[in-house]
N, C-alpha and C positions, 0 to 999 in steps of 0.2 A: 686369392682372397675372395673373389665374388662367387666361388663354386659351392658355397655352403650358406645356409640362411644366416649364420652368425657372421660370416664374412660380408654378406650383403648389408646386414644391419650396421656393421662397423663402418663400412664404406658409405652408407647413407648418412651416418652421423658426422663424419668428417666432411663430406661434401656440404651438409647443412651448416657446419661451422664456417666453412670457406665462404659459401654464399652469404651468410648473415654478416660476416666481416665486410665483404665487398658492398653489400647493401647499405652498410653504415660508413662508407668511405674509408675503409681500412685496407692496408696491404695485408693479404692473408698470412704470408710467411712471417712477416714481422709481428703481426698481432698474435699468432699462435706461439711464436718463440717468446714474446713477452709474457703471455699467460702461463706457459710452462716454467719459465724462469721464476716467475713470482710464487707460483706454487711450490717449487723446489726450495726456494730461499725462506718461504714463510708459509708454514702450514696453516696459520690462522689468518691469512689474507682475506679480507672481506670480499666475498663473491661478487658484490655489486660493482667493485672497482675493476673487475676482470671482464665484465660484460662489454660487448662491442660498442654499445652507446654510452658508456661511462665518460663523463665529462673529463676525468683525471687521465684519460688515455694518452700515453706520450706521443708527441708529434712524429716521432720516427715511424710509428705505426699508421699514420694517416696518409691517405693518398693526396696528391696535389689537389688543390680545389678544382681546377678545370677538369681534371680526370674524374673526380668524385661526382661532379654534377652532370656528366655525360651519360645519358641513359636513353 
């Protein structure tokens, strides 16, 4: 996957999503699963509701408070 420029670009996009989720106190796997499920169920889902800092993010996507504040 990293042996081509497009593979490197794809990898960096995924890494960026994961790091942004972590920086916003989310569990990356649960967050990405939520986003992809919402997109699959509703093509017109507001993009703002899928951003890692969205207030309406489900609690199962969030890291426990003590883990989220450790840095």
